[in-house]
N, C-alpha and C positions, 0 to 999 in steps of 0.2 A: 449383332451384339454391339452395344454402345460402350465405348471406352470413355471413362471420365474419372474424375477424382473420387476416390472413395472416402467416406467420412472416417475420421479417426486417423488420417494420415499425419505426417509430420507437420506440426503447426496448426492442425485443425482439431476441433473439439466435436465430439459426438453430441454434446448437449448444447442446445440453443437456449439463450436467455429468453425469459418470457417477454421482456421489453428492453430494448436498447435505449438507454437514456443518454443523450448527448448533454454532458454537463455544461458545455459552453452555451448551448441553446437554453438551458434552464437559467443560466446566469443572465442571458440577454432578456429573457422573459421577466426575470425579477427586476432588472434595471428599468425596463419599460414600465412595469407596474409601479416602481418607486417614482419614476419621473411623472407618471400620470397622476400619482397621488392615491393610488388604491391601497398600497401598503406603506407603513411608516416605520420600516426597519432601518437599522443603521447600515452604512455602506459595507461594513465588515461582514455582515450576514448576507447582504445582497450578493457579494462576490464569493461567499463560502463554497458554492459548488466548484469553484476553481481551485481554492487553496486547501480545502479539507482533505482531498485525496493525497496531496503532496505532504501534508502534515502527518497523515496516518503512516505513510511510507517512511518518513523521517523518524517518527516515533518508534516504529518497529525496528528500523536500522539502528537507532540509538540503544534500544533494549538488547539487541543482538550484540552490538559492540561492547556494551557494558558487561554483558554476560560472558563474552569471549575474554575480555581483559580480566575478569574476576576468576574465571575457571582455569584458564591456561597457567597463570603463575601458581595457582594452588596445586595443580598437578605436578608442576616442575618441583616445587618445594617438597611435596609429598615424596616424589621419586628420590630427590636428594637426601631426604631424611631416612628413607628406607635403605639407601646405599650406605649412609653413614652408620646406621645401627647394625648393618650386616657385617661390618668389619670385625 
């Protein structure tokens, strides 16, 4: 009987992605294509595989932060209002 890691353990996923895309490799390919003259995109879009994931995480974090700061004070005010009316 072979002992080994079973799938689905801590930190492991049972699902394997269809293709692992290394975003740094994609950026390198785009830089090479730009320098060779095959594509005529702006440098912002050439390096987009590197910055778009970070921008998405930052946008999601901002939405969560704004939601948190909007909801929590509202709950506190509602609770205080209920206590005040209950007197």
